[in-house]
N, C-alpha and C positions, 0 to 999 in steps of 0.2 A: 530381389527380396530386400526391403528396410528391414536393418536389424531391429530388433526388440529392446526396449527398455527393461533392464532387470533392477535399476535401483528404484525406489519408490517415488514417487511424484513429489516435487520439491515444494516448499513454501514460497509463493511468488507474491508480487507487487503489482496491483494496479493502479496507474496513474490516471485521473480525470484530466483530459485537455481538450476541452472543448468550447463551450460559449463563456465561461467565466473562470475555471481554472485555466493555468497556463497562457491566460491572455494578460493584455494590459489593464484588464480590468480590476487587476491584483498587481498593483505597481511595487516597483522595488524588488521584484522577485525575477532572478534569470530562469526563467521557469525549463528552458531547455537543457541548463546546466544540471538543474535538481535532478531534471530526469535521466541525462548522461550518467550523472555520479552513482544514482541509484543503479542504471542496467550495467555499470563495470563491476559492480558487487554482486547482483543479485537479480534474480529471473523478473523482467519487468512487461507487463504489456498496458499499451495505451489505449484509453477506454474514450471515445464519445461522451458526452454529458449523463452525471449518473445521477442528475435531479436532486441536488442539494446543494445549489450555486451560492446557498447563505453561508458556507462552510469551505467554501473557494481558498486553498488547494487542496482536494483531497484526495488520499491515497488509502486504498483498501488492501490489507495484508490477508492473505488468504492462506489459511492452515495446509500445509503438507498431507500426505496419506498420513504419515506418524499420528500428525495434528487431529486430523478428522476421526482416526481412530480413536483418540482419547476423548472426542465429542467437543473439538474446538470448532468455534464458527470464525467468519470474517470478521476482523478487526477495522473497524472505520475510523480514520482520522482525517480530523477537519484542520483548517487554518494552517496547514504546513507550510506556512511560510519563511520558516528561519532554515537556513542551511545545515546547520547541525541536527535538526529534527529529522533530516532525510539522512544523517550518519547514523543517527541513533535508530533510526528503520532498520535499517540495512544490517547494520550489527544486531540487531533482535532477529533478523529473518536468517543471518547468517548462522545464527544459535540456535535455530531450529521453528524460532516464531512461535504462533498460537499453537496450545495444546503440547508444547514439546518444552521451552524455554519461557522463564517468567517475561512479562511486558516489563518493561524498564519503567521506575515510576514518573520519568519525566513524560513518557507519552500516554500516561492517563490525561496529562493534560489538552491531548488534540484529540483523543477517543471520544465519540459519540455515537449514539444510535440512529440509524437511519431511518426515515418515516417508512411505513410501510408500503411496497409497492403496489401502484394502483391496478384493479383489473383492466 
């Protein structure tokens, strides 16, 4: 029998790594290193295309259970092509992320509202 989690679901990060994000279409970025750096510090899930290619590289920070209970929604960050931005994201997630810890001002430069999902 598998052990049950007793701790609340943590904040996690989704990185887009498909047609534009994570490819040579965004030159000068070591996409594998960015993903590895995040994975070494926080829970990461790699996603196929998130359909916001004009914002490549896209990273979505999903709130933890506590963040969701506080009303937080996922935070979409685009044009995350600076290695320091990945460190800022990881630091925010370790501090609790959306709904738990204030978003660092520097990440406001990357935050965007994704278009509504198509039916």
